[in-house]
All heavy atoms as TSV, in Angstrom:
chain	resi	resn	atom	element	x	y	z
A	1	MET	N	N	107.846	82.962	99.991
A	1	MET	CA	C	107.662	82.839	98.543
A	1	MET	C	C	106.459	81.926	98.386
A	1	MET	O	O	106.287	80.953	99.031
A	1	MET	CB	C	108.967	82.299	97.978
A	1	MET	CG	C	108.757	81.929	96.557
A	1	MET	SD	S	110.314	81.408	95.708
A	1	MET	CE	C	111.201	80.466	96.864
A	2	GLU	N	N	105.622	82.264	97.428
A	2	GLU	CA	C	104.508	81.420	97.030
A	2	GLU	C	C	104.567	81.151	95.564
A	2	GLU	O	O	104.984	82.062	94.785
A	2	GLU	CB	C	103.201	82.127	97.366
A	2	GLU	CG	C	103.039	82.464	98.865
A	2	GLU	CD	C	101.854	83.282	99.125
A	2	GLU	OE1	O	100.779	82.937	98.679
A	2	GLU	OE2	O	101.990	84.295	99.820
A	3	ILE	N	N	104.160	80.004	95.158
A	3	ILE	CA	C	104.182	79.666	93.711
A	3	ILE	C	C	102.737	79.218	93.343
A	3	ILE	O	O	102.115	78.424	94.086
A	3	ILE	CB	C	105.157	78.564	93.393
A	3	ILE	CG1	C	106.536	79.079	93.755
A	3	ILE	CG2	C	105.019	78.091	91.949
A	3	ILE	CD1	C	107.681	78.169	93.392
A	4	TYR	N	N	102.225	79.727	92.289
A	4	TYR	CA	C	100.886	79.404	91.803
A	4	TYR	C	C	100.956	78.888	90.401
A	4	TYR	O	O	101.761	79.408	89.597
A	4	TYR	CB	C	100.041	80.712	91.822
A	4	TYR	CG	C	99.961	81.369	93.115
A	4	TYR	CD1	C	100.830	82.357	93.508
A	4	TYR	CD2	C	99.011	81.030	94.025
A	4	TYR	CE1	C	100.777	82.991	94.712
A	4	TYR	CE2	C	98.892	81.623	95.276
A	4	TYR	CZ	C	99.765	82.626	95.628
A	4	TYR	OH	O	99.726	83.195	96.800
A	5	LEU	N	N	100.079	77.882	90.056
A	5	LEU	CA	C	100.019	77.403	88.750
A	5	LEU	C	C	98.663	77.668	88.149
A	5	LEU	O	O	97.624	77.353	88.751
A	5	LEU	CB	C	100.239	75.863	88.790
A	5	LEU	CG	C	100.245	75.110	87.440
A	5	LEU	CD1	C	101.269	75.586	86.512
A	5	LEU	CD2	C	100.308	73.608	87.657
A	6	LEU	N	N	98.612	78.340	87.093
A	6	LEU	CA	C	97.334	78.630	86.336
A	6	LEU	C	C	97.509	78.049	84.918
A	6	LEU	O	O	98.144	78.603	84.043
A	6	LEU	CB	C	97.146	80.169	86.245
A	6	LEU	CG	C	96.984	80.861	87.580
A	6	LEU	CD1	C	96.881	82.413	87.333
A	6	LEU	CD2	C	95.697	80.411	88.269
A	7	GLY	N	N	97.024	76.854	84.767
A	7	GLY	CA	C	97.127	76.216	83.454
A	7	GLY	C	C	98.535	75.881	83.210
A	7	GLY	O	O	99.172	75.130	83.989
A	8	THR	N	N	99.130	76.423	82.184
A	8	THR	CA	C	100.551	76.157	81.867
A	8	THR	C	C	101.418	77.380	82.290
A	8	THR	O	O	102.610	77.454	81.887
A	8	THR	CB	C	100.747	75.906	80.348
A	8	THR	OG1	O	100.272	77.044	79.607
A	8	THR	CG2	C	100.105	74.605	79.914
A	9	ARG	N	N	100.854	78.296	83.021
A	9	ARG	CA	C	101.536	79.505	83.490
A	9	ARG	C	C	101.764	79.416	84.944
A	9	ARG	O	O	100.869	79.215	85.719
A	9	ARG	CB	C	100.760	80.784	83.166
A	9	ARG	CG	C	100.438	80.923	81.717
A	9	ARG	CD	C	101.666	81.196	80.879
A	9	ARG	NE	N	101.251	81.523	79.508
A	9	ARG	CZ	C	101.756	80.828	78.422
A	9	ARG	NH1	N	102.539	79.829	78.617
A	9	ARG	NH2	N	101.372	81.146	77.247
A	10	MET	N	N	102.994	79.491	85.374
A	10	MET	CA	C	103.390	79.482	86.797
A	10	MET	C	C	103.919	80.830	87.140
A	10	MET	O	O	104.655	81.431	86.373
A	10	MET	CB	C	104.447	78.391	87.002
A	10	MET	CG	C	104.763	78.213	88.413
A	10	MET	SD	S	105.919	76.800	88.623
A	10	MET	CE	C	104.825	75.413	88.314
A	11	PHE	N	N	103.475	81.341	88.300
A	11	PHE	CA	C	104.084	82.556	88.746
A	11	PHE	C	C	104.448	82.462	90.227
A	11	PHE	O	O	103.916	81.687	90.948
A	11	PHE	CB	C	103.213	83.775	88.433
A	11	PHE	CG	C	101.843	83.831	89.161
A	11	PHE	CD1	C	101.722	84.498	90.364
A	11	PHE	CD2	C	100.796	83.089	88.589
A	11	PHE	CE1	C	100.511	84.537	90.938
A	11	PHE	CE2	C	99.592	83.138	89.234
A	11	PHE	CZ	C	99.449	83.844	90.431
A	12	MET	N	N	105.450	83.256	90.592
A	12	MET	CA	C	105.990	83.247	91.936
A	12	MET	C	C	105.868	84.609	92.541
A	12	MET	O	O	106.130	85.639	91.893
A	12	MET	CB	C	107.483	82.832	91.918
A	12	MET	CG	C	108.148	82.859	93.152
A	12	MET	SD	S	109.898	82.147	93.072
A	12	MET	CE	C	110.522	82.714	91.554
A	13	VAL	N	N	105.360	84.627	93.760
A	13	VAL	CA	C	105.310	85.907	94.512
A	13	VAL	C	C	106.407	85.900	95.583
A	13	VAL	O	O	106.452	84.980	96.396
A	13	VAL	CB	C	103.896	86.060	95.194
A	13	VAL	CG1	C	103.827	87.316	96.014
A	13	VAL	CG2	C	102.793	86.025	94.191
A	14	MET	N	N	107.257	86.866	95.503
A	14	MET	CA	C	108.359	86.974	96.487
A	14	MET	C	C	108.224	88.232	97.294
A	14	MET	O	O	107.982	89.321	96.711
A	14	MET	CB	C	109.702	86.966	95.751
A	14	MET	CG	C	109.999	85.759	94.911
A	14	MET	SD	S	111.472	85.912	93.909
A	14	MET	CE	C	112.707	86.306	95.084
A	15	GLU	N	N	108.481	88.173	98.571
A	15	GLU	CA	C	108.551	89.321	99.430
A	15	GLU	C	C	109.979	89.440	99.880
A	15	GLU	O	O	110.561	88.559	100.533
A	15	GLU	CB	C	107.629	89.217	100.645
A	15	GLU	CG	C	106.154	89.328	100.233
A	15	GLU	CD	C	105.224	89.400	101.482
A	15	GLU	OE1	O	105.650	90.056	102.490
A	15	GLU	OE2	O	104.196	88.807	101.436
A	16	VAL	N	N	110.661	90.486	99.488
A	16	VAL	CA	C	112.102	90.700	99.725
A	16	VAL	C	C	112.311	92.037	100.324
A	16	VAL	O	O	111.447	92.946	100.206
A	16	VAL	CB	C	112.886	90.521	98.461
A	16	VAL	CG1	C	112.757	89.085	97.881
A	16	VAL	CG2	C	112.510	91.547	97.434
A	17	ASN	N	N	113.521	92.213	100.954
A	17	ASN	CA	C	113.787	93.522	101.485
A	17	ASN	C	C	114.530	94.359	100.428
A	17	ASN	O	O	114.770	93.890	99.302
A	17	ASN	CB	C	114.578	93.421	102.815
A	17	ASN	CG	C	115.931	92.750	102.612
A	17	ASN	OD1	O	116.490	92.787	101.530
A	17	ASN	ND2	N	116.397	92.047	103.629
A	18	GLU	N	N	114.864	95.570	100.762
A	18	GLU	CA	C	115.485	96.508	99.814
A	18	GLU	C	C	116.914	96.061	99.388
A	18	GLU	O	O	117.396	96.567	98.432
A	18	GLU	CB	C	115.553	97.966	100.361
A	18	GLU	CG	C	116.382	98.083	101.638
A	18	GLU	CD	C	115.647	97.683	102.923
A	18	GLU	OE1	O	114.404	97.434	102.922
A	18	GLU	OE2	O	116.314	97.617	103.944
A	19	ARG	N	N	117.493	95.138	100.120
A	19	ARG	CA	C	118.851	94.673	99.737
A	19	ARG	C	C	118.804	93.587	98.627
A	19	ARG	O	O	119.843	93.265	98.099
A	19	ARG	CB	C	119.567	94.124	100.989
A	19	ARG	CG	C	119.894	95.190	102.040
A	19	ARG	CD	C	120.747	94.635	103.115
A	19	ARG	NE	N	120.187	93.369	103.672
A	19	ARG	CZ	C	119.467	93.252	104.796
A	19	ARG	NH1	N	119.234	94.360	105.508
A	19	ARG	NH2	N	119.026	92.128	105.213
A	20	PHE	N	N	117.643	93.026	98.341
A	20	PHE	CA	C	117.556	91.995	97.360
A	20	PHE	C	C	117.813	92.481	95.975
A	20	PHE	O	O	117.417	93.636	95.625
A	20	PHE	CB	C	116.129	91.342	97.380
A	20	PHE	CG	C	115.949	90.269	96.333
A	20	PHE	CD1	C	116.412	88.989	96.604
A	20	PHE	CD2	C	115.338	90.570	95.123
A	20	PHE	CE1	C	116.268	87.993	95.631
A	20	PHE	CE2	C	115.179	89.577	94.162
A	20	PHE	CZ	C	115.629	88.287	94.433
A	21	SER	N	N	118.528	91.738	95.196
A	21	SER	CA	C	118.818	92.103	93.776
A	21	SER	C	C	118.660	90.869	92.932
A	21	SER	O	O	119.229	89.838	93.177
A	21	SER	CB	C	120.225	92.644	93.675
A	21	SER	OG	O	120.740	92.622	92.373
A	22	PHE	N	N	117.814	90.959	91.868
A	22	PHE	CA	C	117.712	89.836	90.991
A	22	PHE	C	C	118.979	89.514	90.300
A	22	PHE	O	O	119.302	88.350	90.017
A	22	PHE	CB	C	116.605	90.110	89.920
A	22	PHE	CG	C	115.199	89.921	90.386
A	22	PHE	CD1	C	114.380	91.041	90.715
A	22	PHE	CD2	C	114.663	88.665	90.580
A	22	PHE	CE1	C	113.117	90.795	91.214
A	22	PHE	CE2	C	113.421	88.468	91.074
A	22	PHE	CZ	C	112.621	89.574	91.366
A	23	GLU	N	N	119.748	90.564	89.971
A	23	GLU	CA	C	121.014	90.347	89.292
A	23	GLU	C	C	122.001	89.525	90.206
A	23	GLU	O	O	122.618	88.581	89.714
A	23	GLU	CB	C	121.653	91.670	88.940
A	23	GLU	CG	C	120.926	92.381	87.795
A	23	GLU	CD	C	119.566	93.064	88.318
A	23	GLU	OE1	O	119.468	93.354	89.506
A	23	GLU	OE2	O	118.710	93.228	87.471
A	24	LYS	N	N	122.155	89.897	91.463
A	24	LYS	CA	C	122.952	89.162	92.388
A	24	LYS	C	C	122.425	87.740	92.630
A	24	LYS	O	O	123.220	86.803	92.689
A	24	LYS	CB	C	123.118	89.896	93.690
A	24	LYS	CG	C	123.963	91.156	93.596
A	24	LYS	CD	C	124.006	91.833	94.946
A	24	LYS	CE	C	124.743	93.133	94.869
A	24	LYS	NZ	N	124.779	93.852	96.181
A	25	GLU	N	N	121.168	87.583	92.776
A	25	GLU	CA	C	120.557	86.277	93.068
A	25	GLU	C	C	120.766	85.360	91.836
A	25	GLU	O	O	121.094	84.202	92.075
A	25	GLU	CB	C	119.042	86.478	93.332
A	25	GLU	CG	C	118.394	85.218	93.823
A	25	GLU	CD	C	118.847	84.741	95.187
A	25	GLU	OE1	O	119.347	85.618	95.981
A	25	GLU	OE2	O	118.764	83.585	95.480
A	26	GLY	N	N	120.628	85.883	90.661
A	26	GLY	CA	C	120.811	85.066	89.452
A	26	GLY	C	C	122.210	84.582	89.294
A	26	GLY	O	O	122.466	83.522	88.785
A	27	GLN	N	N	123.202	85.379	89.731
A	27	GLN	CA	C	124.624	84.952	89.609
A	27	GLN	C	C	124.987	83.787	90.511
A	27	GLN	O	O	125.680	82.929	90.118
A	27	GLN	CB	C	125.496	86.156	89.923
A	27	GLN	CG	C	125.446	87.303	88.896
A	27	GLN	CD	C	126.162	88.499	89.354
A	27	GLN	OE1	O	126.731	88.563	90.398
A	27	GLN	NE2	N	126.076	89.548	88.491
A	28	GLY	N	N	124.405	83.756	91.740
A	28	GLY	CA	C	124.767	82.738	92.689
A	28	GLY	C	C	123.827	81.587	92.685
A	28	GLY	O	O	124.201	80.467	92.874
A	29	GLY	N	N	122.516	81.850	92.565
A	29	GLY	CA	C	121.498	80.837	92.713
A	29	GLY	C	C	121.473	79.765	91.610
A	29	GLY	O	O	121.264	78.587	91.896
A	30	SER	N	N	121.725	80.133	90.393
A	30	SER	CA	C	121.533	79.198	89.283
A	30	SER	C	C	122.639	78.122	89.301
A	30	SER	O	O	122.425	77.085	88.720
A	30	SER	CB	C	121.537	79.958	87.976
A	30	SER	OG	O	122.782	80.620	87.758
A	31	ALA	N	N	123.699	78.328	90.015
A	31	ALA	CA	C	124.772	77.307	89.994
A	31	ALA	C	C	124.589	76.270	91.103
A	31	ALA	O	O	125.245	75.242	91.094
A	31	ALA	CB	C	126.163	77.982	90.221
A	32	GLN	N	N	123.639	76.536	91.983
A	32	GLN	CA	C	123.391	75.603	93.095
A	32	GLN	C	C	122.641	74.365	92.604
A	32	GLN	O	O	121.615	74.535	91.871
A	32	GLN	CB	C	122.650	76.296	94.205
A	32	GLN	CG	C	123.403	77.425	94.816
A	32	GLN	CD	C	122.590	78.159	95.865
A	32	GLN	OE1	O	121.591	77.613	96.451
A	32	GLN	NE2	N	122.930	79.402	96.186
A	33	PRO	N	N	123.048	73.138	92.983
A	33	PRO	CA	C	122.395	71.938	92.525
A	33	PRO	C	C	120.893	71.934	92.811
A	33	PRO	O	O	120.095	71.491	91.994
A	33	PRO	CB	C	123.143	70.782	93.227
A	33	PRO	CG	C	124.488	71.405	93.553
A	33	PRO	CD	C	124.245	72.885	93.776
A	34	LYS	N	N	120.453	72.340	94.005
A	34	LYS	CA	C	119.046	72.310	94.364
A	34	LYS	C	C	118.257	73.251	93.445
A	34	LYS	O	O	117.078	72.926	93.116
A	34	LYS	CB	C	118.864	72.675	95.808
A	34	LYS	CG	C	119.051	71.504	96.803
A	34	LYS	CD	C	117.931	70.482	96.533
A	34	LYS	CE	C	118.027	69.348	97.536
A	34	LYS	NZ	N	117.153	68.286	97.239
A	35	VAL	N	N	118.866	74.411	93.148
A	35	VAL	CA	C	118.147	75.382	92.261
A	35	VAL	C	C	117.996	74.682	90.901
A	35	VAL	O	O	116.901	74.819	90.287
A	35	VAL	CB	C	118.951	76.675	92.162
A	35	VAL	CG1	C	118.287	77.590	91.153
A	35	VAL	CG2	C	118.947	77.364	93.515
A	36	GLN	N	N	118.993	74.094	90.348
A	36	GLN	CA	C	118.942	73.436	89.037
A	36	GLN	C	C	117.880	72.263	89.026
A	36	GLN	O	O	117.134	72.176	88.111
A	36	GLN	CB	C	120.299	72.904	88.677
A	36	GLN	CG	C	121.287	73.910	88.261
A	36	GLN	CD	C	120.829	74.721	87.080
A	36	GLN	OE1	O	120.319	74.173	86.102
A	36	GLN	NE2	N	120.970	76.049	87.173
A	37	GLU	N	N	117.857	71.545	90.166
A	37	GLU	CA	C	116.860	70.406	90.273
A	37	GLU	C	C	115.460	71.012	90.256
A	37	GLU	O	O	114.567	70.475	89.558
A	37	GLU	CB	C	117.139	69.661	91.580
A	37	GLU	CG	C	116.232	68.525	91.851
A	37	GLU	CD	C	116.504	67.891	93.210
A	37	GLU	OE1	O	117.590	67.982	93.713
A	37	GLU	OE2	O	115.572	67.270	93.730
A	38	TRP	N	N	115.312	72.094	90.944
A	38	TRP	CA	C	113.916	72.702	91.018
A	38	TRP	C	C	113.545	73.303	89.633
A	38	TRP	O	O	112.370	73.102	89.244
A	38	TRP	CB	C	113.946	73.785	92.122
A	38	TRP	CG	C	112.603	74.424	92.374
A	38	TRP	CD1	C	111.624	73.867	93.151
A	38	TRP	CD2	C	112.099	75.645	91.863
A	38	TRP	NE1	N	110.552	74.726	93.155
A	38	TRP	CE2	C	110.804	75.787	92.395
A	38	TRP	CE3	C	112.643	76.662	91.032
A	38	TRP	CZ2	C	110.040	76.935	92.103
A	38	TRP	CZ3	C	111.913	77.755	90.776
A	38	TRP	CH2	C	110.612	77.854	91.290
A	39	GLU	N	N	114.460	73.925	89.007
A	39	GLU	CA	C	114.220	74.530	87.646
A	39	GLU	C	C	113.803	73.400	86.653
A	39	GLU	O	O	112.881	73.564	85.892
A	39	GLU	CB	C	115.415	75.285	87.132
A	39	GLU	CG	C	115.711	76.575	87.881
A	39	GLU	CD	C	114.678	77.704	87.632
A	39	GLU	OE1	O	113.829	77.526	86.752
A	39	GLU	OE2	O	114.810	78.736	88.314
A	40	GLU	N	N	114.509	72.273	86.728
A	40	GLU	CA	C	114.222	71.156	85.769
A	40	GLU	C	C	112.782	70.636	86.089
A	40	GLU	O	O	112.059	70.321	85.174
A	40	GLU	CB	C	115.221	70.058	85.930
A	40	GLU	CG	C	116.559	70.461	85.307
A	40	GLU	CD	C	117.638	69.423	85.588
A	40	GLU	OE1	O	117.278	68.245	85.766
A	40	GLU	OE2	O	118.812	69.804	85.568
A	41	LEU	N	N	112.469	70.509	87.371
A	41	LEU	CA	C	111.106	70.089	87.755
A	41	LEU	C	C	110.054	71.067	87.253
A	41	LEU	O	O	108.983	70.608	86.697
A	41	LEU	CB	C	111.038	69.870	89.282
A	41	LEU	CG	C	109.671	69.508	89.817
A	41	LEU	CD1	C	109.252	68.100	89.282
A	41	LEU	CD2	C	109.711	69.570	91.327
A	42	MET	N	N	110.275	72.332	87.376
A	42	MET	CA	C	109.284	73.350	86.950
A	42	MET	C	C	108.994	73.354	85.490
A	42	MET	O	O	107.914	73.615	85.041
A	42	MET	CB	C	109.674	74.744	87.415
A	42	MET	CG	C	109.684	74.922	88.915
A	42	MET	SD	S	108.161	74.563	89.740
A	42	MET	CE	C	108.473	72.951	90.452
A	43	TRP	N	N	110.034	72.946	84.665
A	43	TRP	CA	C	109.837	72.904	83.238
A	43	TRP	C	C	108.751	71.921	82.831
A	43	TRP	O	O	108.138	71.984	81.779
A	43	TRP	CB	C	111.138	72.573	82.478
A	43	TRP	CG	C	111.796	73.736	81.838
A	43	TRP	CD1	C	113.135	74.018	81.936
A	43	TRP	CD2	C	111.246	74.778	81.036
A	43	TRP	NE1	N	113.400	75.110	81.174
A	43	TRP	CE2	C	112.327	75.655	80.632
A	43	TRP	CE3	C	109.973	75.043	80.597
A	43	TRP	CZ2	C	112.097	76.726	79.849
A	43	TRP	CZ3	C	109.766	76.236	79.798
A	43	TRP	CH2	C	110.817	77.023	79.426
A	44	LYS	N	N	108.472	70.912	83.682
A	44	LYS	CA	C	107.443	69.921	83.422
A	44	LYS	C	C	106.075	70.511	83.477
A	44	LYS	O	O	105.131	70.043	82.920
A	44	LYS	CB	C	107.545	68.767	84.362
A	44	LYS	CG	C	108.779	67.941	84.314
A	44	LYS	CD	C	108.898	66.859	85.306
A	44	LYS	CE	C	110.252	66.116	85.212
A	44	LYS	NZ	N	110.362	65.119	86.225
A	45	PHE	N	N	105.923	71.610	84.214
A	45	PHE	CA	C	104.657	72.312	84.424
A	45	PHE	C	C	104.493	73.615	83.671
A	45	PHE	O	O	103.399	74.172	83.568
A	45	PHE	CB	C	104.425	72.578	85.893
A	45	PHE	CG	C	104.561	71.339	86.754
A	45	PHE	CD1	C	105.698	71.119	87.480
A	45	PHE	CD2	C	103.583	70.393	86.766
A	45	PHE	CE1	C	105.807	70.005	88.262
A	45	PHE	CE2	C	103.636	69.287	87.567
A	45	PHE	CZ	C	104.784	69.020	88.270
A	46	GLN	N	N	105.567	74.136	83.109
A	46	GLN	CA	C	105.546	75.427	82.501
A	46	GLN	C	C	105.709	75.335	80.961
A	46	GLN	O	O	106.225	74.386	80.447
A	46	GLN	CB	C	106.735	76.270	83.030
A	46	GLN	CG	C	106.568	76.766	84.396
A	46	GLN	CD	C	107.814	77.508	84.823
A	46	GLN	OE1	O	108.749	76.932	85.276
A	46	GLN	NE2	N	107.785	78.826	84.633
A	47	GLN	N	N	105.185	76.389	80.318
A	47	GLN	CA	C	105.493	76.644	78.907
A	47	GLN	C	C	105.997	78.077	78.821
A	47	GLN	O	O	105.617	78.933	79.602
A	47	GLN	CB	C	104.239	76.554	78.082
A	47	GLN	CG	C	103.759	75.118	77.910
A	47	GLN	CD	C	102.524	75.064	76.969
A	47	GLN	OE1	O	102.102	76.074	76.486
A	47	GLN	NE2	N	102.017	73.888	76.807
A	48	SER	N	N	106.954	78.309	77.965
A	48	SER	CA	C	107.462	79.648	77.794
A	48	SER	C	C	106.369	80.623	77.350
A	48	SER	O	O	105.469	80.167	76.593
A	48	SER	CB	C	108.631	79.692	76.804
A	48	SER	OG	O	109.746	78.945	77.305
A	49	LEU	N	N	106.450	81.849	77.731
A	49	LEU	CA	C	105.522	82.833	77.221
A	49	LEU	C	C	105.811	83.272	75.844
A	49	LEU	O	O	106.965	83.209	75.412
A	49	LEU	CB	C	105.560	84.091	78.148
A	49	LEU	CG	C	105.028	83.929	79.575
A	49	LEU	CD1	C	105.379	85.178	80.415
A	49	LEU	CD2	C	103.514	83.781	79.523
A	50	PRO	N	N	104.846	83.616	75.069
A	50	PRO	CA	C	105.146	84.144	73.715
A	50	PRO	C	C	106.066	85.343	73.840
A	50	PRO	O	O	105.873	86.149	74.686
A	50	PRO	CB	C	103.729	84.534	73.202
A	50	PRO	CG	C	102.776	83.771	74.021
A	50	PRO	CD	C	103.364	83.590	75.329
A	51	GLY	N	N	107.033	85.351	72.968
A	51	GLY	CA	C	108.006	86.434	73.010
A	51	GLY	C	C	109.158	86.224	73.953
A	51	GLY	O	O	110.112	87.060	73.938
A	52	ALA	N	N	109.152	85.115	74.720
A	52	ALA	CA	C	110.326	84.844	75.612
A	52	ALA	C	C	111.460	84.365	74.797
A	52	ALA	O	O	111.287	83.721	73.738
A	52	ALA	CB	C	109.881	83.809	76.679
A	53	ARG	N	N	112.655	84.616	75.233
A	53	ARG	CA	C	113.843	84.100	74.584
A	53	ARG	C	C	113.924	82.607	74.731
A	53	ARG	O	O	113.369	82.033	75.716
A	53	ARG	CB	C	115.093	84.741	75.144
A	53	ARG	CG	C	115.173	86.272	74.788
A	53	ARG	CD	C	116.526	86.889	75.260
A	53	ARG	NE	N	116.771	86.715	76.660
A	53	ARG	CZ	C	116.719	87.673	77.562
A	53	ARG	NH1	N	116.401	88.928	77.205
A	53	ARG	NH2	N	116.975	87.427	78.858
A	54	PRO	N	N	114.592	81.879	73.954
A	54	PRO	CA	C	114.712	80.369	74.087
A	54	PRO	C	C	115.267	80.037	75.494
A	54	PRO	O	O	116.271	80.610	75.877
A	54	PRO	CB	C	115.684	79.979	72.962
A	54	PRO	CG	C	115.575	81.061	71.940
A	54	PRO	CD	C	115.291	82.326	72.684
A	55	GLY	N	N	114.605	79.107	76.100
A	55	GLY	CA	C	114.973	78.675	77.427
A	55	GLY	C	C	114.582	79.551	78.568
A	55	GLY	O	O	114.789	79.307	79.754
A	56	GLU	N	N	113.982	80.704	78.245
A	56	GLU	CA	C	113.581	81.686	79.267
A	56	GLU	C	C	112.165	81.311	79.815
A	56	GLU	O	O	111.238	81.241	79.000
A	56	GLU	CB	C	113.607	83.087	78.714
A	56	GLU	CG	C	113.298	84.158	79.695
A	56	GLU	CD	C	113.391	85.565	79.068
A	56	GLU	OE1	O	112.825	85.774	78.017
A	56	GLU	OE2	O	114.100	86.396	79.626
A	57	LYS	N	N	112.039	81.063	81.095
A	57	LYS	CA	C	110.776	80.743	81.622
A	57	LYS	C	C	110.264	81.711	82.684
A	57	LYS	O	O	109.099	81.808	82.934
A	57	LYS	CB	C	110.760	79.373	82.170
A	57	LYS	CG	C	111.770	79.076	83.279
A	57	LYS	CD	C	111.774	77.602	83.661
A	57	LYS	CE	C	113.147	77.222	84.171
A	57	LYS	NZ	N	113.345	75.832	84.240
A	58	TRP	N	N	111.168	82.425	83.359
A	58	TRP	CA	C	110.770	83.334	84.375
A	58	TRP	C	C	110.943	84.742	83.837
A	58	TRP	O	O	111.950	85.180	83.440
A	58	TRP	CB	C	111.673	83.191	85.668
A	58	TRP	CG	C	111.494	81.862	86.289
A	58	TRP	CD1	C	112.397	80.809	86.330
A	58	TRP	CD2	C	110.381	81.440	87.022
A	58	TRP	NE1	N	111.872	79.797	87.059
A	58	TRP	CE2	C	110.620	80.138	87.447
A	58	TRP	CE3	C	109.111	81.957	87.373
A	58	TRP	CZ2	C	109.768	79.356	88.249
A	58	TRP	CZ3	C	108.251	81.217	88.144
A	58	TRP	CH2	C	108.515	79.897	88.568
A	59	LEU	N	N	109.810	85.468	83.828
A	59	LEU	CA	C	109.811	86.916	83.382
A	59	LEU	C	C	109.245	87.709	84.522
A	59	LEU	O	O	108.295	87.267	85.246
A	59	LEU	CB	C	108.987	87.085	82.147
A	59	LEU	CG	C	109.405	86.209	80.895
A	59	LEU	CD1	C	108.339	86.436	79.813
A	59	LEU	CD2	C	110.749	86.689	80.478
A	60	ARG	N	N	109.767	88.878	84.724
A	60	ARG	CA	C	109.269	89.739	85.778
A	60	ARG	C	C	107.941	90.375	85.399
A	60	ARG	O	O	107.738	90.766	84.230
A	60	ARG	CB	C	110.240	90.806	86.073
A	60	ARG	CG	C	111.510	90.267	86.760
A	60	ARG	CD	C	112.557	91.332	87.057
A	60	ARG	NE	N	112.126	92.177	88.055
A	60	ARG	CZ	C	112.901	93.105	88.560
A	60	ARG	NH1	N	114.058	93.335	88.140
A	60	ARG	NH2	N	112.397	93.919	89.517
A	61	MET	N	N	106.967	90.308	86.328
A	61	MET	CA	C	105.648	90.959	86.076
A	61	MET	C	C	105.662	92.388	86.611
A	61	MET	O	O	106.397	92.734	87.494
A	61	MET	CB	C	104.590	90.124	86.856
A	61	MET	CG	C	104.453	88.728	86.340
A	61	MET	SD	S	103.325	87.720	87.366
A	61	MET	CE	C	101.779	88.647	87.205
A	62	GLU	N	N	104.865	93.171	86.031
A	62	GLU	CA	C	104.657	94.517	86.506
A	62	GLU	C	C	103.598	94.568	87.530
A	62	GLU	O	O	102.503	94.004	87.404
A	62	GLU	CB	C	104.264	95.446	85.343
A	62	GLU	CG	C	104.037	96.852	85.682
A	62	GLU	CD	C	103.511	97.685	84.527
A	62	GLU	OE1	O	103.728	97.302	83.360
A	62	GLU	OE2	O	102.971	98.751	84.813
A	63	ARG	N	N	103.921	95.174	88.720
A	63	ARG	CA	C	102.939	95.323	89.779
A	63	ARG	C	C	101.874	96.315	89.347
A	63	ARG	O	O	102.201	97.382	88.861
A	63	ARG	CB	C	103.540	95.810	91.037
A	63	ARG	CG	C	102.564	95.886	92.192
A	63	ARG	CD	C	103.078	96.550	93.398
A	63	ARG	NE	N	104.106	95.691	93.993
A	63	ARG	CZ	C	104.618	95.860	95.179
A	63	ARG	NH1	N	104.301	96.857	95.891
A	63	ARG	NH2	N	105.508	95.029	95.637
A	64	ILE	N	N	100.625	95.920	89.431
A	64	ILE	CA	C	99.497	96.819	89.055
A	64	ILE	C	C	98.823	97.431	90.207
A	64	ILE	O	O	98.171	98.457	90.089
A	64	ILE	CB	C	98.506	96.097	88.110
A	64	ILE	CG1	C	97.944	94.860	88.725
A	64	ILE	CG2	C	99.158	95.804	86.810
A	64	ILE	CD1	C	96.823	94.248	87.976
A	65	PHE	N	N	98.948	96.815	91.411
A	65	PHE	CA	C	98.386	97.421	92.625
A	65	PHE	C	C	99.017	96.725	93.851
A	65	PHE	O	O	99.633	95.694	93.727
A	65	PHE	CB	C	96.887	97.300	92.709
A	65	PHE	CG	C	96.359	95.957	92.881
A	65	PHE	CD1	C	96.170	95.386	94.093
A	65	PHE	CD2	C	96.071	95.158	91.723
A	65	PHE	CE1	C	95.679	94.088	94.247
A	65	PHE	CE2	C	95.606	93.893	91.886
A	65	PHE	CZ	C	95.399	93.361	93.124
A	66	LYS	N	N	98.911	97.384	95.022
A	66	LYS	CA	C	99.382	96.802	96.248
A	66	LYS	C	C	98.347	97.099	97.327
A	66	LYS	O	O	97.970	98.278	97.469
A	66	LYS	CB	C	100.745	97.416	96.640
A	66	LYS	CG	C	101.266	96.853	97.953
A	66	LYS	CD	C	102.616	97.470	98.244
A	66	LYS	CE	C	103.131	96.841	99.590
A	66	LYS	NZ	N	104.442	97.412	99.954
A	67	LEU	N	N	97.893	96.067	97.960
A	67	LEU	CA	C	96.925	96.236	99.063
A	67	LEU	C	C	97.684	96.613	100.355
A	67	LEU	O	O	98.665	95.922	100.698
A	67	LEU	CB	C	96.097	94.941	99.266
A	67	LEU	CG	C	95.256	94.500	98.144
A	67	LEU	CD1	C	94.580	93.233	98.430
A	67	LEU	CD2	C	94.175	95.576	97.801
A	68	GLU	N	N	97.315	97.589	101.033
A	68	GLU	CA	C	97.883	97.970	102.264
A	68	GLU	C	C	97.157	97.348	103.392
A	68	GLU	O	O	95.860	97.344	103.361
A	68	GLU	CB	C	97.944	99.505	102.433
A	68	GLU	CG	C	98.721	100.225	101.409
A	68	GLU	CD	C	100.266	99.994	101.447
A	68	GLU	OE1	O	100.750	99.716	102.586
A	68	GLU	OE2	O	100.883	99.988	100.370
A	69	SER	N	N	97.762	96.825	104.417
A	69	SER	CA	C	97.048	96.249	105.546
A	69	SER	C	C	97.143	97.108	106.753
A	69	SER	O	O	97.831	98.006	106.878
A	69	SER	CB	C	97.667	94.868	105.813
A	69	SER	OG	O	99.007	94.904	105.988
């Protein structure tokens, strides 16, 4: 996982396998104390995107291309 900061916009690049599910990850990860600590820290560097729901900071991006190696 890599995290990049561009001004007040932060984005994360994740490489996951086909078993990964954002829905399952969201159910278990958000309750973990380290995850909560990290999320609170990230709010110091982030601003919500226009159109985001209140408190929503992570939005999925649409992939526009993939480089093959």
